[in-house]
N, C-alpha and C positions, 0 to 999 in steps of 0.2 A: 461479543458486542462491547464497544467502548463504554466504560461506566463513569469515568470521571468527566466532569463538565468540559474540561479542555480537550480530552480525547474525542468526546462526542461532537464538539464544535468542529474539530479538525476533520473528522470523518464526514460530517455533513457538508463542509466546505468542499472537500474532495469529490463527494457525490454530485454536488451541484456543478462542479467543473466538468465531471465526466458526462453528466446529462447534457451540458452545453456542447461538448465535443460530439456526442452522439447526434444531437440535433443538427449540428453543422455538417456532419458526415451525411446525414439523410438528405439535407438540402443539396449537397454536392452530387450525390448519386442522382437525385431528381433532375439536376441541371446538366447532367451528362459530362461531368468533370472527367478529365483523362485519368487513366489507371494509376499512373505514377503519383499524382496528387492524392488520389483516394488511398493508396497504400500508405502514404506518409501520414495521413489523418488516422488511418486504422492503427498504425504503429503507435501514434501518440495516445490514442484511446486505450490501447493495450497497456502502455506504460503507466497511464494514470490509474487504471484498474489494478495493476500489479502494485503500484504505490499504496493504494488504499488497502490492498490485502496485507502488505507488509506492516502498515500502521495498526490494523486490527489484530494481526498476529502478535506484534510486539506488545500491544496492550494486554492481550490474553496471557502471554508469557509472564509479563510483570505482575499481573493479578494472581496468576496461578502459582508461580515459582518465586516471585520477587522476595517475599519475606519469609516464606515457609520452605524455600528450597534448601537442600543440603549441599554443602560444598563438594565440588568434584575435583579430583586430582590436586588436592592441596589448596585450591582456591577458596577463599573465605567469603567472597562477596558475590551473592547470587546476581546482583545487578550487573556486575562485570561479566559474569557468565552469559547473561541474556544479551548484553551488548555484543559479545563475541559471536553468539549464535545468529543474531540479527544481521551483523555485518556480513556473514557468510550467506544467509538467506537472501539479503538484498541484492547480492551479486547475481544470484540465480533468477531473481524476479525481474531483472531489467530487460 
């Protein structure tokens, strides 16, 4: 769970956006919207959820390993290591 006020605010903002997308998707299904448009909305919802997951995961990594992490392969900055890991993970979460 995001612990800093900024992380918490960002997570709540994303959750509200996801909620709005889910409600719009529900209305579209009820209205009988065509499949292509529904699929596009579902993909957007999935992307938003994956973005939230990446944010919470990054917050967790920084709390867990940010200041107490040991350098790996000669790297001295745990924050730089977390940046590298998150860059890779974000490509898979898109």
